C-alpha positions, -999 to 999 in steps of 0.1 A, spaced: 0 0 0 13 34 -10 19 59 18 -5 88 15 11 123 17 -9 151 32 -4 187 21 -17 219 34 -37 240 9 -7 263 6 17 234 0 -7 219 -26 -10 252 -44 28 255 -45 32 220 -57 7 223 -85 19 257 -96 54 244 -101 44 210 -115 20 224 -141 44 250 -152 72 224 -155 49 201 -175 44 228 -202 80 227 -213 79 191 -226 52 202 -251 69 235 -260 101 218 -268 84 197 -295 83 210 -331 46 203 -335 18 195 -310 -15 179 -317 -47 199 -311 -52 180 -279 -16 187 -268 -21 224 -276 -52 225 -254 -33 207 -226 -6 234 -228 -32 261 -224 -49 243 -196 -16 237 -178 -7 274 -181 -40 286 -167 -39 261 -139 -3 270 -130 -12 307 -128 -43 299 -107 -23 279 -82 5 306 -80 -22 333 -74 -35 313 -44 -1 310 -28 4 335 0 39 341 -11 28 351 -46 42 383 -59 33 403 -90 63 390 -107 49 354 -104 16 366 -119 36 384 -147 54 352 -155 22 332 -155 6 356 -179 37 352 -201 33 314 -201 -4 317 -209 4 339 -239 31 315 -250 6 286 -248 -19 305 -271 9 315 -294 19 279 -299 -18 270 -305 -20 298 -331 -48 315 -311 -38 351 -319 -64 371 -300 -59 353 -268 -21 354 -273 -22 391 -276 -46 396 -247 -23 377 -222 9 393 -237 -6 427 -229 -15 416 -194 21 403 -189 35 436 -202 12 457 -180 20 438 -148 57 440 -157 56 478 -162 34 484 -132 56 464 -108 91 470 -120 104 468 -84 97 431 -83 112 422 -117 145 405 -124 165 421 -152 152 396 -177 115 401 -170 111 432 -190 130 417 -219 107 387 -219 76 409 -217 88 427 -248 96 394 -265 61 380 -258 45 412 -271 66 409 -303 55 373 -308 18 380 -301 17 411 -323 35 392 -351 9 364 -349 -18 391 -352 -1 405 -384 9 437 -366 44 435 -380 56 471 -375 46 470 -338 61 435 -334 94 447 -349 95 476 -324 90 452 -295 115 428 -309 142 455 -310 133 466 -275 136 429 -263 170 426 -280 182 459 -263 169 448 -229 184 413 -234 218 428 -238 215 443 -203 208 410 -185 235 406 -160 235 369 -151 254 348 -176 230 319 -174 199 341 -176 214 360 -206 222 327 -224 186 314 -218 171 347 -230 194 348 -261 184 312 -269 146 320 -265 150 351 -286 168 332 -314 140 305 -314 114 332 -316 131 350 -344 135 317 -363 99 308 -357 70 331 -352 91 363 -358 108 350 -390 87 372 -413 99 404 -396 
């Protein structure tokens, strides 16, 4: 018989926020996802943000990153209106709560805006956000964080932003 683990509600929210967010990456790393997998990515992103928002230690930066992930899920599913809606939410939270951001958060908020705008065929605006993301990415201090952002930027430019 398996030993049953008991969690407090706070511990459960923390567990599911992290687990759902981590589960998204296996799908995003694939070149193509089925329609069911695309829906699962979207559901996981929303669930992760919901659980983060219920955590008493949740900060605005956690919400911003959750909105980023939801926008990313919609981008990968090709759902342009929803992708832009959540990218705008991400950008607004990032700008309104700069004191909580790490140096890469603003760069990522510009990158997700560029991607969502490009998906919505708003190429000129997307190009402006892409340039701002590149500029902000150059200012990321941590070597590992900068390397991850540069890789994500390159993937975005080769993918959704290729027409720019």
